NUTIBA-272857 format. One line per 4 residues: number of its first residue (from 1); their letters; for each residue x, y, z of N, C-alpha, C. Coordinates in steps of 0.2 Angstrom, whole numbers, plus 5000, padded with zeros to 4 digits. Example, Ala and Ser with C-alpha at 12.3 -4.5 7.8 and 13.67 -1.06 7.14 Angstrom:
REM residues 2
1 = as = 5066/4972/5039/5062/4978/5039/5066/4984/5039; 5064/4989/5035/5068/4995/5036/5064/5000/5039 .
***
This chain:
REM residues 267
1 = nsvs = 5150/5067/5018/5143/5064/5021/5145/5055/5025; 5143/5055/5033/5143/5049/5033/5139/5045/5032; 5141/5038/5029/5136/5034/5028/5137/5027/5030; 5131/5022/5031/5133/5016/5034/5129/5010/5030 .
5 = pfqv = 5134/5005/5031/5130/4998/5026/5123/4997/5030; 5119/4994/5026/5111/4995/5028/5110/4986/5025; 5105/4982/5028/5103/4975/5025/5095/4978/5022; 5094/4977/5016/5087/4979/5014/5084/4973/5017 .
9 = irpe = 5078/4976/5019/5072/4971/5022/5066/4971/5017; 5064/4977/5013/5061/4979/5010/5064/4980/5003; 5062/4978/4997/5065/4982/4992/5063/4988/4990; 5069/4993/4991/5067/5000/4988/5073/5003/4983 .
13 = pccv = 5070/5009/4980/5075/5011/4974/5079/5014/4977; 5086/5015/4973/5092/5016/4975/5090/5025/4973; 5094/5029/4976/5092/5036/4977/5096/5038/4969; 5102/5035/4969/5106/5037/4962/5104/5034/4954 .
17 = cgsr = 5103/5028/4955/5102/5024/4949/5093/5025/4948; 5091/5024/4953/5083/5023/4952/5081/5016/4953; 5085/5010/4953/5082/5004/4953/5083/5000/4958; 5078/4996/4958/5077/4993/4965/5084/4990/4970 .
21 = irfg = 5083/4990/4976/5089/4988/4980/5085/4980/4982; 5088/4973/4980/5083/4968/4983/5082/4967/4990; 5080/4963/4991/5078/4958/4998/5084/4956/5000; 5089/4958/5005/5093/4954/5008/5102/4956/5006 .
25 = ktai = 5099/4962/5001/5106/4964/4999/5109/4969/5003; 5116/4969/5004/5119/4976/5005/5119/4981/5004; 5115/4988/5005/5116/4993/5001/5119/5000/5007; 5119/5004/5006/5123/5011/5010/5116/5015/5012 .
29 = kccq = 5116/5019/5018/5112/5024/5020/5114/5029/5021; 5113/5032/5020/5117/5041/5025/5113/5043/5028; 5119/5043/5034/5117/5045/5041/5113/5052/5042; 5113/5055/5037/5110/5063/5038/5104/5062/5035 .
33 = cqll = 5102/5059/5029/5096/5060/5027/5092/5053/5024; 5096/5049/5026/5091/5043/5025/5091/5039/5020; 5093/5042/5013/5094/5040/5008/5096/5033/5007; 5093/5029/5003/5099/5022/5003/5101/5021/4995 .
37 = lhtk = 5107/5019/4993/5111/5020/4989/5113/5011/4989; 5114/5007/4981/5118/5003/4979/5126/5004/4981; 5130/4999/4985/5136/5001/4984/5140/5003/4980; 5136/5000/4973/5142/5001/4967/5140/5010/4965 .
41 = creq = 5135/5014/4969/5133/5020/4965/5134/5024/4970; 5139/5022/4976/5141/5027/4979/5146/5031/4976; 5150/5030/4970/5156/5037/4969/5151/5042/4964; 5143/5040/4962/5141/5044/4960/5137/5049/4963 .
45 = cpsl = 5136/5048/4970/5132/5051/4976/5134/5058/4977; 5131/5064/4976/5133/5070/4978/5136/5069/4984; 5140/5072/4986/5144/5073/4992/5141/5078/4997; 5138/5084/4994/5134/5086/5000/5125/5085/5001 .
49 = ctpr = 5125/5085/5007/5118/5082/5010/5114/5086/5014; 5107/5087/5009/5103/5088/5013/5099/5086/5018; 5098/5087/5024/5095/5083/5027/5088/5082/5023; 5083/5078/5026/5077/5076/5023/5071/5080/5029 .
53 = phhh = 5067/5083/5027/5063/5086/5033/5059/5080/5035; 5058/5080/5041/5054/5075/5045/5048/5072/5044; 5044/5076/5039/5037/5076/5037/5037/5070/5033; 5044/5068/5029/5042/5063/5025/5041/5057/5027 .
57 = aqpr = 5040/5054/5034/5039/5049/5038/5031/5049/5040; 5028/5056/5040/5022/5059/5041/5017/5051/5042; 5016/5049/5037/5010/5042/5038/5012/5038/5044; 5019/5037/5046/5021/5031/5051/5019/5034/5057 .
61 = egvl = 5017/5039/5057/5015/5042/5063/5007/5041/5065; 5006/5038/5062/4997/5036/5063/4994/5028/5061; 4990/5025/5065/4986/5021/5060/4980/5023/5056; 4977/5018/5054/4976/5019/5046/4969/5024/5050 .
65 = adfa = 4965/5024/5055/4960/5027/5057/4962/5036/5060; 4967/5036/5060/4969/5045/5061/4966/5047/5055; 4968/5045/5048/4966/5049/5043/4960/5049/5040; 4955/5045/5043/4949/5042/5040/4944/5047/5042 .
69 = pstp = 4939/5047/5039/4933/5052/5042/4929/5047/5050; 4924/5052/5053/4922/5048/5059/4917/5046/5057; 4912/5046/5051/4907/5042/5050/4906/5038/5045; 4903/5032/5044/4904/5028/5040/4902/5030/5031 .
73 = pmvp = 4905/5027/5026/4911/5023/5027/4916/5027/5028; 4920/5023/5033/4928/5028/5036/4935/5025/5031; 4935/5029/5026/4940/5027/5021/4944/5036/5018; 4950/5034/5021/4952/5041/5020/4952/5044/5014 .
77 = tlvv = 4951/5050/5013/4949/5055/5008/4956/5053/5002; 4962/5053/5007/4967/5051/5000/4966/5045/4997; 4964/5039/5001/4960/5035/4995/4955/5035/4990; 4952/5037/4993/4945/5038/4990/4947/5042/4983 .
81 = qcvt = 4952/5047/4986/4953/5053/4979/4957/5048/4972; 4964/5043/4975/4968/5040/4971/4963/5035/4968; 4958/5030/4971/4955/5026/4968/4951/5029/4963; 4947/5035/4965/4944/5037/4959/4946/5041/4954 .
85 = evet = 4952/5044/4955/4957/5046/4948/4960/5039/4944; 4961/5033/4947/4964/5027/4944/4957/5025/4941; 4951/5024/4943/4944/5022/4940/4943/5025/4935; 4944/5033/4934/4942/5038/4929/4946/5037/4923 .
89 = rglt = 4952/5036/4923/4958/5037/4917/4962/5031/4918; 4964/5027/4921/4969/5019/4923/4965/5014/4920; 4961/5013/4919/4957/5005/4918/4959/5004/4912; 4963/5007/4907/4966/5004/4901/4973/5004/4901 .
93 = etgl = 4977/5005/4906/4983/5005/4906/4986/4999/4909; 4992/4995/4906/4994/4989/4907/4998/4992/4913; 4997/4986/4917/5000/4983/4923/5001/4989/4929; 4994/4992/4928/4990/4997/4933/4994/4993/4940 .
97 = yrvp = 4996/4996/4945/4999/4995/4952/5006/4990/4952; 5007/4988/4945/5014/4985/4946/5019/4987/4942; 5018/4993/4937/5023/4998/4934/5024/5003/4939; 5030/5004/4942/5031/5009/4947/5029/5016/4943 .
101 = gaeq = 5028/5021/4947/5028/5028/4946/5034/5031/4947; 5038/5037/4946/5044/5041/4947/5042/5041/4956; 5047/5038/4958/5048/5039/4966/5047/5047/4968; 5050/5051/4965/5050/5057/4968/5044/5061/4968 .
105 = lvre = 5040/5061/4962/5034/5061/4961/5029/5060/4967; 5030/5052/4966/5027/5049/4972/5026/5053/4979; 5032/5052/4982/5034/5057/4986/5031/5064/4988; 5032/5066/4983/5030/5074/4981/5022/5075/4983 .
109 = wkrk = 5019/5070/4980/5009/5070/4979/5008/5069/4986; 5012/5062/4990/5008/5060/4996/5008/5065/5000; 5016/5069/5001/5015/5075/5004/5009/5079/5004; 5008/5082/4996/5001/5086/4997/4998/5083/4999 .
113 = llra = 4995/5078/4997/4988/5074/5000/4989/5075/5008; 4993/5074/5012/4992/5073/5018/4993/5080/5023; 4996/5083/5017/4995/5091/5022/4991/5095/5020; 4986/5094/5015/4981/5098/5012/4976/5098/5017 .
117 = ggal = 4973/5093/5022/4969/5094/5025/4961/5093/5022; 4957/5098/5022/4951/5099/5020/4950/5098/5013; 4952/5102/5007/4950/5104/5001/4958/5099/4996; 4959/5094/4993/4964/5090/4991/4966/5094/4985 .
121 = pals = 4972/5095/4983/4974/5096/4976/4972/5091/4972; 4970/5092/4964/4968/5088/4959/4972/5083/4957; 4972/5076/4957/4977/5073/4955/4975/5073/4946; 4969/5076/4944/4971/5074/4937/4977/5079/4933 .
125 = svtd = 4980/5082/4937/4984/5086/4934/4991/5081/4935; 4992/5076/4938/4997/5071/4938/4998/5067/4931; 5002/5068/4927/5000/5066/4920/5001/5059/4919; 5006/5055/4924/5006/5049/4923/5002/5045/4930 .
129 = ihvv = 4997/5040/4927/4992/5037/4932/4996/5033/4936; 5003/5030/4935/5006/5026/4939/5008/5029/4945; 5008/5035/4944/5010/5040/4951/5006/5040/4957; 5002/5040/4954/4994/5040/4959/4993/5034/4962 .
133 = cgvl = 4995/5027/4958/4995/5023/4961/4999/5021/4965; 5006/5023/4964/5011/5024/4970/5011/5027/4976; 5005/5032/4974/5003/5036/4981/4999/5033/4986; 4995/5029/4982/4991/5024/4986/4994/5019/4990 .
137 = kdfl = 4999/5016/4986/5004/5009/4990/5008/5012/4993; 5012/5019/4993/5016/5021/4998/5011/5024/5005; 5006/5025/5003/5001/5029/5010/5001/5021/5012; 4998/5017/5008/4995/5011/5013/5002/5008/5017 .
141 = rglk = 5008/5008/5014/5013/5003/5016/5016/5007/5021; 5015/5016/5023/5018/5019/5026/5015/5020/5032; 5010/5016/5034/5005/5018/5041/5010/5013/5045; 5008/5014/5052/5011/5013/5058/5008/5003/5058 .
145 = eplv = 5004/5001/5056/5001/4995/5056/4998/4994/5049; 4999/4987/5047/4995/4985/5040/4988/4986/5041; 4985/4986/5035/4978/4988/5036/4974/4981/5039; 4975/4976/5039/4974/4970/5043/4975/4969/5050 .
149 = tfsl = 4978/4975/5053/4981/4976/5060/4987/4969/5061; 4990/4971/5066/4996/4966/5070/4991/4961/5072; 4987/4964/5076/4983/4959/5082/4981/4953/5077; 4976/4955/5072/4974/4951/5067/4977/4947/5061 .
153 = hpaf = 4983/4948/5061/4987/4947/5056/4988/4939/5055; 4988/4937/5062/4989/4928/5063/4983/4925/5060; 4976/4928/5062/4971/4926/5062/4967/4927/5052; 4970/4932/5050/4971/4932/5043/4973/4927/5039 .
157 = lraa = 4980/4925/5042/4984/4920/5038/4981/4912/5038; 4979/4911/5046/4975/4904/5046/4969/4903/5042; 4965/4909/5042/4959/4907/5037/4960/4906/5030; 4967/4911/5026/4967/4909/5020/4971/4903/5018 .
161 = dipd = 4974/4901/5024/4977/4893/5023/4970/4887/5025; 4965/4888/5024/4961/4883/5026/4959/4880/5018; 4961/4875/5018/4961/4871/5011/4953/4871/5009; 4948/4872/5011/4942/4870/5009/4940/4877/5008 .
165 = daas = 4937/4879/5001/4936/4887/5000/4930/4890/5004; 4924/4886/5004/4920/4888/5007/4921/4889/5014; 4925/4887/5018/4928/4885/5025/4932/4892/5026; 4934/4893/5021/4941/4897/5021/4937/4904/5022 .
169 = dtal = 4932/4904/5015/4930/4911/5014/4924/4913/5021; 4921/4907/5025/4918/4910/5032/4921/4913/5037; 4928/4909/5038/4931/4911/5042/4934/4918/5041; 4937/4920/5034/4939/4926/5032/4933/4932/5032 .
173 = rhvv = 4927/4929/5032/4922/4935/5032/4923/4937/5039; 4922/4932/5045/4924/4933/5052/4928/4937/5053; 4935/4936/5051/4939/4939/5054/4938/4947/5050; 4937/4948/5045/4935/4956/5042/4932/4959/5046 .
177 = sklp = 4926/4955/5048/4922/4957/5054/4925/4961/5059; 4930/4958/5061/4933/4960/5068/4937/4966/5067; 4939/4968/5062/4945/4973/5060/4942/4980/5063; 4946/4985/5065/4942/4993/5068/4937/4994/5063 .
181 = panr = 4932/4998/5062/4928/5000/5059/4931/5004/5051; 4937/5008/5051/4942/5011/5046/4944/5007/5042; 4948/5003/5045/4952/4998/5042/4948/4993/5037; 4941/4990/5041/4937/4986/5038/4935/4991/5031 .
185 = dtla = 4931/4996/5031/4930/4998/5027/4934/5002/5021; 4940/5001/5023/4946/5004/5018/4947/4996/5014; 4947/4993/5017/4948/4987/5015/4943/4984/5008; 4937/4985/5010/4932/4985/5008/4932/4990/5001 .
189 = flml = 4933/4995/5002/4933/5000/4997/4938/4996/4991; 4944/4996/4994/4951/4993/4990/4948/4987/4987; 4944/4981/4990/4944/4978/4984/4940/4976/4979; 4935/4983/4982/4930/4982/4977/4934/4985/4970 .
193 = hllr = 4938/4990/4972/4942/4993/4967/4946/4989/4964; 4951/4986/4967/4955/4980/4965/4950/4974/4960; 4944/4973/4962/4941/4967/4958/4940/4971/4950; 4936/4977/4952/4938/4981/4945/4943/4982/4941 .
197 = vshs = 4948/4983/4943/4956/4984/4940/4954/4976/4935; 4956/4970/4939/4956/4964/4939/4951/4961/4931; 4945/4966/4932/4941/4964/4928/4940/4967/4922; 4948/4971/4921/4949/4975/4914/4953/4972/4910 .
201 = pdck = 4953/4969/4906/4956/4965/4900/4963/4970/4898; 4962/4977/4897/4968/4982/4895/4973/4982/4900; 4973/4981/4908/4977/4980/4912/4981/4975/4914; 4980/4970/4911/4983/4963/4912/4984/4962/4919 .
205 = mdvf = 4978/4963/4924/4982/4962/4931/4976/4960/4933; 4976/4952/4933/4972/4948/4936/4972/4947/4944; 4969/4943/4947/4968/4941/4954/4976/4939/4956; 4978/4936/4953/4985/4932/4955/4990/4940/4956 .
209 = nlsr = 4990/4942/4949/4996/4948/4949/4994/4953/4954; 4988/4954/4956/4986/4960/4961/4989/4957/4967; 4987/4950/4969/4988/4948/4976/4996/4948/4977; 4999/4947/4971/5007/4949/4972/5010/4954/4974 .
213 = vfgp = 5004/4959/4972/5006/4966/4972/5005/4969/4980; 4999/4966/4980/4996/4971/4987/4997/4967/4994; 5000/4961/4992/4998/4955/4998/5005/4959/5004; 5010/4961/5002/5015/4965/5006/5011/4970/5009 .
217 = tlvg = 5007/4974/5005/5005/4981/5005/4999/4981/5012; 4995/4976/5010/4989/4975/5013/4990/4971/5020; 4993/4966/5020/4993/4961/5024/5001/4962/5030; 5005/4964/5026/5012/4965/5029/5014/4960/5035 .
221 = hssa = 5016/4963/5040/5019/4957/5044/5014/4958/5052; 5017/4953/5056/5013/4952/5062/5016/4958/5069; 5022/4962/5066/5025/4967/5069/5029/4971/5066; 5031/4977/5069/5033/4982/5065/5040/4981/5064 .
225 = nptp = 5044/4975/5069/5051/4974/5064/5053/4968/5064; 5049/4965/5058/5050/4957/5059/5056/4954/5056; 5058/4948/5058/5063/4945/5057/5065/4944/5050; 5070/4942/5047/5072/4940/5039/5067/4934/5038 .
229 = laim = 5068/4930/5043/5064/4922/5040/5057/4923/5041; 5053/4928/5045/5047/4930/5046/5046/4933/5039; 5049/4938/5037/5048/4940/5029/5049/4936/5024; 5052/4932/5023/5053/4926/5021/5046/4922/5020 .
233 = edtp = 5045/4920/5025/5039/4913/5026/5032/4919/5025; 5033/4924/5028/5026/4928/5027/5024/4929/5021; 5029/4933/5016/5027/4934/5008/5022/4930/5005; 5022/4923/5004/5020/4919/5000/5011/4919/5003 .
237 = rqck = 5010/4919/5010/5006/4919/5012/5000/4924/5014; 5005/4931/5013/5001/4936/5011/4999/4936/5005; 5001/4935/5000/4996/4935/4993/4992/4931/4994; 4993/4925/4995/4986/4921/4998/4981/4924/5001 .
241 = vvar = 4982/4928/5008/4976/4931/5010/4973/4936/5004; 4978/4939/5002/4974/4945/4996/4968/4941/4991; 4972/4935/4987/4969/4930/4985/4962/4928/4987; 4962/4925/4991/4957/4925/4995/4952/4930/4997 .
245 = llsl = 4954/4935/4998/4950/4942/5000/4946/4943/4994; 4950/4944/4988/4947/4946/4982/4943/4940/4979; 4942/4935/4982/4937/4928/4979/4931/4930/4982; 4932/4934/4989/4924/4935/4991/4920/4939/4986 .
249 = pssf = 4913/4936/4987/4908/4940/4983/4908/4949/4982; 4907/4953/4977/4907/4962/4978/4901/4963/4983; 4897/4958/4982/4890/4962/4988/4893/4960/4995; 4898/4955/4996/4900/4956/5004/4903/4963/5005 .
253 = wrgf = 4909/4964/5000/4911/4971/5001/4908/4976/5002; 4903/4977/4997/4899/4982/4998/4893/4984/5003; 4893/4978/5006/4889/4981/5013/4892/4984/5017; 4898/4984/5017/4901/4990/5022/4903/4996/5020 .
257 = vete = 4903/4997/5012/4905/5005/5011/4897/5008/5005; 4891/5004/5005/4887/5008/5003/4882/5009/5007; 4883/5008/5014/4878/5011/5020/4876/5017/5019; 4883/5023/5017/4884/5029/5017/4888/5032/5011 .
261 = qenl = 4885/5035/5005/4891/5037/5002/4895/5044/5002; 4892/5049/5007/4894/5055/5007/4901/5054/5008; 4905/5050/5011/4912/5052/5012/4917/5048/5004; 4914/5045/5001/4916/5043/4994/4917/5047/4988 .
265 = vpm = 4913/5053/4990/4912/5058/4985/4920/5062/4985; 4926/5061/4980/4931/5065/4983/4930/5073/4982; 4934/5076/4984/4934/5083/4986/4938/5087/4983 .
***
């Protein structure tokens, strides 16, 4: 099967050994099934290749609003279900969102949930809560544009860079209010969830740790194809944005999601 050299922009797991291929490293990508592997793992890779079905990339086909209900709070059911499951049995787990779940299970469950439509399969049957965390992160990462949107990305970075905390908070509140309704409601729902995770002593995931994990996922870059330089420059600023957002009071975030609770009951 034909393979081509590929420079890794976002750290991704090797399909052979499972460990992450780091940013900037050269990896090998299969031209047929798009799987990535370390150059050193080439020999262990099975020679027969089964093309991966196109629906693996399904979430990339939409922005957040495509998955959200049409009435407020506009939070996708997949997000509500993952968060509910994590809060039901995950708040005593060390390294929540930092410890990776098994990649194959994460992909399988994300596909199941995205294909389910109305009644979603129960996540209670997923033994490892880190897989549920992985599904949520993978869904958010796979969107066509990050939660803070490409157009508002620079405004979020600028607001977080303001040295005076009070002025930074005011600017961030203003930028949050300009987000599309589904993005704003989902961001609020996630911030309330991450604050609960940060307050759990068992998780050992404070605001600093959570902002490092969620900076690239929620804030991303200002375009779909950032240059390696932009990636390097954006990364610390992405984390800063999430840390500043998590410093806003819960009451601010609750204002967006507690208007109508009907959509926040997992199906």
